[in-house]
C-alpha positions as CSV (number, residue, x, y, z in Angstrom):
1,M,12.8,-25.0,-14.7
2,S,13.1,-23.2,-17.9
3,K,15.0,-19.5,-18.2
4,L,13.1,-16.5,-19.0
5,L,14.8,-13.3,-20.9
6,I,13.5,-10.1,-20.7
7,K,15.1,-8.2,-23.7
8,N,15.4,-4.5,-24.6
9,A,14.0,-3.2,-21.8
10,K,14.5,0.3,-20.3
11,I,15.0,-0.6,-16.7
12,V,14.2,2.2,-13.8
13,N,16.2,1.2,-10.9
14,E,18.2,2.9,-8.3
15,G,17.8,6.2,-9.5
16,K,18.8,5.4,-12.8
17,I,17.3,4.3,-16.6
18,F,19.1,2.5,-18.8
19,D,18.6,0.0,-21.6
20,S,19.6,-3.8,-20.3
21,D,18.3,-7.4,-20.7
22,V,17.4,-9.4,-17.7
23,L,18.1,-13.1,-17.3
24,I,15.6,-14.9,-14.8
25,E,16.1,-18.7,-13.4
26,N,14.3,-20.4,-10.5
27,Q,12.6,-17.3,-9.3
28,F,16.0,-15.3,-9.2
29,I,17.5,-12.5,-11.4
30,I,20.8,-14.4,-12.5
31,E,22.3,-11.7,-14.8
32,I,21.7,-7.9,-16.0
33,A,23.5,-6.9,-19.1
34,E,23.4,-4.7,-21.8
35,T,23.3,-7.7,-24.3
36,I,22.4,-11.3,-23.3
37,S,22.5,-14.0,-25.6
38,H,19.8,-16.9,-25.4
39,K,21.3,-20.0,-27.0
40,S,19.4,-22.6,-24.8
41,S,16.3,-23.8,-26.1
42,D,14.2,-24.0,-23.1
43,T,14.7,-19.9,-22.7
44,N,11.4,-18.0,-23.1
45,V,12.0,-14.8,-24.4
46,V,9.8,-11.5,-24.0
47,D,10.6,-8.5,-26.2
48,A,10.2,-5.4,-24.1
49,E,11.5,-2.9,-26.7
50,G,10.0,0.4,-25.9
51,M,8.8,-0.5,-22.5
52,Y,10.0,0.3,-18.8
53,L,10.9,-2.2,-16.7
54,F,9.9,-1.5,-12.6
55,P,10.6,-3.6,-9.9
56,G,7.3,-4.5,-8.7
57,M,5.4,-2.5,-6.1
58,I,5.5,-3.3,-2.6
59,D,2.2,-2.1,-1.2
60,D,2.7,-1.8,2.6
61,Q,-0.9,-1.2,3.6
62,V,-3.8,-3.2,2.3
63,H,-7.2,-4.6,3.4
64,F,-8.4,-7.6,1.1
65,R,-11.0,-8.4,3.6
66,E,-10.5,-12.3,4.3
67,P,-11.6,-13.6,6.5
68,G,-15.1,-12.6,7.8
69,L,-15.8,-9.5,5.0
70,T,-15.4,-11.4,1.7
71,H,-18.5,-10.1,0.2
72,K,-16.2,-7.1,-0.3
73,G,-13.1,-8.9,-1.3
74,D,-11.0,-11.9,-0.7
75,I,-7.2,-12.2,-0.9
76,A,-7.4,-14.3,-4.3
77,S,-9.8,-11.3,-5.9
78,E,-8.0,-8.6,-4.6
79,S,-4.1,-9.8,-5.0
80,R,-5.1,-10.7,-8.6
81,A,-6.2,-7.0,-9.3
82,A,-2.9,-5.9,-7.4
83,V,-0.6,-8.2,-9.7
84,A,-2.6,-6.6,-12.8
85,G,-1.8,-3.2,-11.1
86,G,1.9,-3.8,-11.0
87,I,1.9,-4.7,-7.2
88,T,3.9,-8.0,-6.7
89,S,4.1,-7.9,-2.9
90,F,1.5,-6.4,-0.3
91,I,1.2,-6.3,3.5
92,E,-2.1,-6.8,4.8
93,M,-4.1,-5.4,7.7
94,P,-5.4,-7.2,10.8
95,N,-9.0,-5.6,10.9
96,T,-10.6,-8.7,9.5
97,V,-13.2,-11.1,11.0
98,P,-12.1,-12.4,13.2
99,Q,-9.4,-9.9,13.6
100,A,-5.4,-11.0,13.6
101,T,-4.9,-10.2,17.2
102,T,-3.7,-13.6,18.1
103,Q,-1.0,-15.7,16.4
104,K,-3.4,-18.5,15.7
105,E,-5.8,-16.0,13.7
106,L,-2.6,-14.4,12.2
107,E,-1.2,-17.9,10.7
108,K,-5.0,-18.6,9.5
109,K,-4.4,-15.6,7.2
110,F,-1.3,-16.9,5.9
111,A,-2.4,-20.4,5.2
112,I,-5.2,-18.6,2.9
113,A,-2.8,-16.8,1.4
114,A,-0.4,-19.5,0.4
115,K,-3.3,-21.3,-1.5
116,T,-4.9,-18.1,-3.0
117,S,-2.6,-15.4,-3.3
118,Y,-1.4,-14.2,-6.9
119,A,1.2,-11.8,-4.9
120,N,3.6,-12.4,-2.3
121,Y,2.5,-11.7,1.0
122,S,2.7,-10.5,4.5
123,F,0.3,-9.8,7.3
124,M,0.3,-7.3,10.2
125,F,-0.2,-8.6,13.8
126,G,-3.1,-6.2,15.2
127,G,-2.6,-4.8,18.8
128,T,-5.0,-3.9,21.3
129,N,-5.8,-2.7,24.8
130,D,-5.7,-6.5,26.1
131,N,-3.1,-8.6,24.1
132,L,0.5,-7.7,24.8
133,E,1.4,-11.0,25.5
134,E,0.2,-12.3,22.3
135,L,1.7,-9.6,20.8
136,L,5.2,-10.3,22.0
137,K,5.2,-13.6,20.4
138,T,5.1,-12.2,17.0
139,D,7.9,-13.7,14.9
140,S,10.3,-10.7,13.3
141,K,11.4,-13.0,10.5
142,N,8.1,-13.7,8.9
143,V,5.5,-10.9,10.0
144,A,5.6,-7.6,8.6
145,G,5.0,-5.7,12.0
146,I,2.5,-4.8,14.5
147,K,-0.2,-2.6,13.5
148,L,-2.0,-0.2,15.8
149,F,-5.5,1.9,15.4
150,L,-4.8,5.0,17.6
151,G,-8.4,6.2,15.7
152,S,-11.7,4.6,15.5
153,S,-11.5,1.0,14.1
154,T,-13.5,-2.5,13.9
155,G,-14.4,-4.1,17.2
156,N,-12.0,-3.6,19.8
157,M,-8.7,-2.4,17.6
158,L,-8.7,0.9,19.2
159,V,-5.5,1.5,21.7
160,D,-6.4,4.3,23.8
161,D,-4.8,3.3,27.0
162,E,-1.9,5.5,27.2
163,S,-0.2,3.2,29.8
164,I,-0.7,-0.1,27.4
165,L,0.5,2.1,24.3
166,E,3.7,2.8,26.2
167,K,4.2,-0.8,26.8
168,I,3.7,-1.6,23.4
169,F,6.2,0.9,22.1
170,S,8.6,-0.2,24.9
171,S,8.3,-4.1,24.8
172,T,8.6,-4.6,20.9
173,E,11.8,-4.0,18.7
174,M,9.2,-4.6,15.6
175,L,8.1,-2.1,13.4
176,I,4.9,-0.4,14.6
177,A,2.7,1.1,12.0
178,V,0.3,3.5,13.3
179,H,-3.4,4.8,12.1
180,C,-3.5,8.5,14.0
181,E,-6.5,10.1,14.3
182,D,-7.3,11.4,17.9
183,E,-11.0,9.7,18.7
184,E,-12.2,12.3,20.8
185,T,-11.8,15.3,18.7
186,I,-13.4,13.2,15.9
187,K,-16.6,12.2,18.1
188,E,-17.0,15.9,19.4
189,N,-17.0,17.0,15.8
190,L,-19.2,14.5,14.5
191,N,-21.7,15.1,17.4
192,Q,-22.1,18.7,16.6
193,Y,-22.7,18.0,12.8
194,I,-25.4,15.3,13.9
195,K,-27.0,18.0,15.7
196,T,-27.2,19.9,12.5
197,F,-27.9,17.6,9.8
198,G,-28.7,14.2,11.5
199,E,-27.6,11.1,10.0
200,D,-27.4,12.5,6.4
201,I,-24.4,14.7,6.8
202,P,-22.9,16.6,3.7
203,V,-19.7,14.3,3.0
204,S,-18.0,17.7,2.0
205,L,-18.1,18.1,5.6
206,H,-15.9,14.9,6.5
207,P,-12.4,16.7,6.4
208,Q,-14.0,19.0,9.2
209,I,-15.2,16.1,10.9
210,R,-11.8,14.1,10.7
211,N,-10.2,17.0,10.7
212,S,-6.4,18.3,10.6
213,E,-5.8,18.9,14.6
214,A,-7.3,15.2,14.8
215,C,-4.6,13.8,12.8
216,F,-2.0,16.1,14.0
217,I,-2.8,15.3,17.9
218,S,-2.7,11.5,17.3
219,S,0.4,11.3,15.2
220,S,2.6,14.0,17.1
221,K,1.4,11.8,20.4
222,A,2.9,8.6,18.3
223,V,6.2,10.5,17.2
224,A,6.6,11.6,21.1
225,L,6.0,8.2,22.5
226,A,8.7,6.7,19.7
227,K,11.1,9.2,20.6
228,K,11.0,8.5,24.4
229,T,11.0,4.6,23.9
230,G,13.1,4.5,21.2
231,A,10.4,2.4,19.1
232,R,10.5,1.6,15.4
233,L,7.5,3.8,14.2
234,H,6.0,4.0,10.7
235,V,3.0,6.4,10.5
236,F,0.3,5.5,7.9
237,H,-1.2,7.6,5.5
238,L,-0.6,10.9,6.6
239,S,-3.1,13.6,5.0
240,T,-2.2,17.0,6.7
241,L,0.1,20.1,6.1
242,Q,0.8,20.3,10.2
243,E,2.0,16.7,10.5
244,M,5.0,17.1,7.8
245,D,7.2,18.7,10.4
246,L,7.0,15.6,12.5
247,F,9.4,14.1,9.6
248,T,13.0,14.2,8.7
249,N,14.8,13.9,5.5
250,K,18.3,14.6,7.1
251,I,19.3,10.8,7.4
252,P,19.2,7.9,5.3
253,L,16.0,6.1,5.5
254,A,17.8,2.8,6.9
255,D,19.0,4.7,9.7
256,K,15.3,6.3,10.0
257,K,13.5,4.9,13.3
258,I,10.3,7.0,12.4
259,T,9.0,7.0,8.8
260,A,6.2,7.8,6.9
261,E,3.5,6.8,4.4
262,V,1.2,8.8,1.8
263,C,-1.3,7.3,0.1
264,V,-2.3,7.6,-3.6
265,H,-5.6,9.2,-2.9
266,H,-4.4,11.7,-0.7
267,L,-1.9,12.6,-3.8
268,W,-4.8,12.5,-6.6
269,F,-8.1,13.7,-4.8
270,N,-8.4,17.0,-2.5
271,D,-11.8,18.2,-1.2
272,D,-12.7,20.0,-4.5
273,D,-13.8,16.0,-5.5
274,Y,-16.5,15.6,-3.0
275,D,-19.4,17.4,-5.2
276,D,-18.6,14.8,-8.1
277,K,-17.3,11.2,-6.0
278,G,-19.3,11.9,-2.8
279,T,-19.2,9.1,-0.5
280,L,-16.9,6.9,-2.9
281,I,-14.0,8.9,-2.0
282,K,-14.7,8.8,1.8
283,W,-11.9,7.4,3.3
284,N,-10.1,7.8,6.8
285,P,-7.9,9.8,7.2
286,A,-10.3,12.2,5.3
287,I,-9.2,13.7,1.9
288,K,-8.5,17.2,2.5
289,S,-7.8,20.6,1.2
290,E,-5.4,21.4,-1.7
291,K,-3.4,23.2,0.5
292,H,-2.9,19.5,2.3
293,Q,-2.5,18.0,-0.8
294,K,0.3,20.2,-2.2
295,A,2.3,19.8,1.3
296,L,2.4,16.3,1.1
297,W,3.5,16.2,-2.6
298,K,6.2,18.4,-1.2
299,A,7.2,16.2,1.7
300,L,7.2,13.3,-0.5
301,L,9.5,14.8,-2.9
302,D,12.0,16.1,-0.3
303,D,12.1,12.4,1.2
304,R,10.3,13.5,4.5
305,I,7.4,10.9,3.5
306,D,9.3,7.7,2.7
307,V,6.8,5.3,0.9
308,I,3.6,5.4,-1.2
309,A,0.9,2.8,-0.8
310,T,-2.7,2.2,-1.5
311,D,-4.6,1.5,1.8
312,H,-6.8,-0.4,-0.4
313,A,-10.0,-1.0,1.2
314,P,-13.1,-2.2,-0.9
315,H,-16.8,-2.0,0.2
316,T,-19.6,-2.8,-2.0
317,L,-21.3,0.0,-4.0
318,E,-24.4,-0.7,-1.8
319,E,-22.5,0.0,1.5
320,K,-20.7,3.1,0.1
321,R,-24.1,4.9,-1.2
322,R,-25.4,4.8,2.1
323,V,-26.0,8.1,4.1
324,Y,-22.8,9.8,5.5
325,T,-23.0,8.1,9.0
326,K,-23.7,4.6,7.7
327,S,-21.5,4.8,4.6
328,P,-17.8,3.3,5.4
329,S,-14.8,5.2,4.6
330,G,-12.2,3.1,2.4
331,A,-12.2,2.5,-1.4
332,P,-10.6,0.0,-3.8
333,M,-6.8,0.9,-5.5
334,V,-4.4,-1.7,-6.2
335,Q,-4.9,-2.2,-9.9
336,H,-5.0,1.7,-10.6
337,A,-2.1,2.8,-8.3
338,L,0.8,2.4,-10.2
339,P,-0.9,3.8,-13.5
340,A,-1.9,7.1,-11.7
341,L,1.2,7.5,-10.1
342,I,2.6,7.5,-13.8
343,Q,-0.2,9.8,-14.7
344,F,1.7,12.1,-12.3
345,Y,5.2,11.4,-14.3
346,E,3.5,12.5,-17.4
347,K,2.3,15.8,-16.0
348,G,5.7,16.5,-14.4
349,K,4.8,15.8,-11.0
350,I,7.3,13.1,-10.2
351,S,10.2,11.2,-11.9
352,L,9.9,7.5,-12.8
353,E,12.8,7.0,-10.7
354,K,11.1,8.6,-7.8
355,I,8.1,6.5,-8.3
356,V,10.3,3.3,-8.0
357,E,11.9,4.5,-4.8
358,K,8.8,5.1,-2.9
359,T,7.1,1.9,-4.1
360,A,9.7,-0.5,-4.3
361,H,13.2,0.3,-3.0
362,N,11.8,2.1,0.1
363,P,9.1,-0.6,1.0
364,A,12.0,-2.9,1.0
365,I,14.3,-1.0,2.8
366,L,11.8,0.2,5.7
367,F,10.4,-3.7,6.4
368,Q,13.9,-4.9,5.8
369,I,12.3,-7.7,3.0
370,E,14.7,-10.1,2.1
371,K,15.9,-9.8,-1.9
372,R,13.0,-7.8,-3.0
373,G,12.1,-4.2,-4.1
374,F,15.1,-3.8,-6.7
375,I,16.5,-5.2,-9.7
376,R,19.5,-6.7,-8.7
377,E,21.4,-9.8,-9.6
378,G,20.4,-12.7,-6.8
379,Y,17.3,-11.1,-6.0
380,Y,13.7,-12.5,-6.6
381,A,12.7,-11.3,-10.0
382,D,9.5,-9.4,-9.2
383,L,8.9,-7.3,-12.2
384,V,6.8,-5.1,-13.8
385,L,6.5,-4.0,-18.0
386,I,5.0,-0.6,-18.4
387,D,4.1,0.8,-22.2
388,L,3.6,4.5,-21.8
389,S,2.1,5.0,-24.8
390,K,-1.0,2.7,-24.3
391,P,-3.9,4.7,-23.4
392,W,-6.8,2.9,-21.5
393,T,-10.0,4.2,-19.5
394,V,-11.1,2.5,-16.2
395,N,-14.8,1.3,-16.4
396,K,-16.9,-1.7,-15.2
397,N,-15.5,-4.0,-18.0
398,N,-11.8,-4.0,-16.9
399,I,-12.4,-3.3,-13.2
400,L,-11.1,-6.2,-11.5
401,Y,-11.8,-5.9,-8.1
402,K,-14.5,-8.2,-6.5
403,C,-16.5,-5.1,-5.4
404,G,-16.7,-4.2,-9.1
405,W,-16.3,-0.3,-8.9
406,S,-13.3,2.2,-8.4
407,P,-13.4,5.9,-7.5
408,L,-11.1,6.2,-10.5
409,E,-13.6,5.1,-13.0
410,G,-13.8,7.2,-16.1
411,T,-10.1,8.2,-15.8
412,T,-8.0,7.6,-19.1
413,F,-4.4,7.0,-18.2
414,T,-1.8,7.2,-20.5
415,S,0.2,4.4,-19.8
416,R,-0.5,0.1,-19.4
417,I,0.9,-2.3,-17.4
418,T,1.4,-5.3,-19.9
419,H,3.3,-8.2,-17.9
420,T,4.0,-8.7,-14.3
421,F,6.5,-11.4,-12.7
422,V,6.3,-12.6,-9.6
423,N,9.2,-15.0,-8.3
424,G,10.3,-14.9,-11.7
425,N,6.9,-16.5,-12.7
426,H,4.8,-14.8,-15.9
427,M,1.9,-13.9,-13.6
428,Y,0.0,-11.6,-15.7
429,Q,0.0,-10.5,-19.3
430,N,-2.3,-8.0,-21.1
431,G,-5.2,-9.2,-19.0
432,V,-4.5,-13.0,-18.9
433,F,-3.3,-14.3,-15.6
434,N,-1.4,-17.4,-14.6
435,D,-3.7,-19.4,-12.5
436,T,-1.5,-22.4,-11.7
437,I,1.1,-20.6,-9.4
438,K,0.8,-18.5,-6.1
439,G,2.8,-15.9,-4.3
440,Q,5.2,-16.5,-1.4
441,R,5.4,-15.5,2.4
442,L,7.6,-12.5,2.3
443,E,10.7,-12.8,4.8
444,F,12.3,-10.2,6.5
445,D,16.1,-9.6,7.2
446,R,15.8,-8.7,10.9
């Protein structure tokens, strides 16, 4: 297998930015040095002069819709968009059709990804009120974790039996990732607004229906239960000021038993954007006010929030444009998440080093992913080259999601992802993909 040499890159890694070359062979980084010569004729050289080299983003929460919902997206289409967006590994959620709530259905998803995914992949096993025995068969070495919906979800995936919830927390040493919104609070709020507006509730009221109280009631219960049982808890897509006090920055990430995630859309949008974007930015948990958005930023930068993810969740435009009660929550984001974060860097809100920490280093540490998430000798060469001086505008012609739209349409980004390397393979370059090689199943050092 030929070698690959990346020359003259500005490497962003482990809190530093430095000029270096990187030599890759047989999927792995074999040398990082200020100057590496390339005497061998079988060495392919990429000149990265003026560009930044990141470890590929590890997105710990996506919904790629396969199987069963492939009119919205599938593993091939959405992983392709992810690679174009600098995401080299993803962890996908279990609420597909059928749901990944048995080992058999979970392995079917792995089999699909092995044949079609452009990025490296893992999947979460879905917990329910009645599948504890099956859940405990999950292999921690090659499955990312357990996903529990503590707010409304597809089919029977809402875990609302508190005795079952405690059994799950007490019975597994695997990471438990949770969606936290209190179902009773949401139902009560929704019924009140239906009495006033019928089915066509103004979408601007979404954060009043799925309000901060609903989030805090649920997430505080989950954190309390994790402390009681000693479970390894990871709370997805935080969205409120109140929740920030549930998390700590007083101990190293590797020692934390309770960790937290924020999504790009909660950092990018606030409730002022509903007038323009409408149901296109209807997410669960809801986009909330600027005070909540500022609290998320503060907690992200002071390390109470550990990870940035996308919660990529495509729907067709036809589905999204239905009246409020019929419009599904979620939107596509994987192609545009990293450019959006670099836009925040350009505005002085976050450093490049912190972006890499929250999107690559920390997911690798938190999920104990083997040999990924860092630019280190002996690690897989999952790498992204970024040109910070190549503006482009999101439009229908360059959107790669199967659903064909983005809530960021019309946004001009100042930076462009030019190259993405997955396991040392040159998977993407300036709009051109390598369709002959697929990503790998993630393994976990547990």
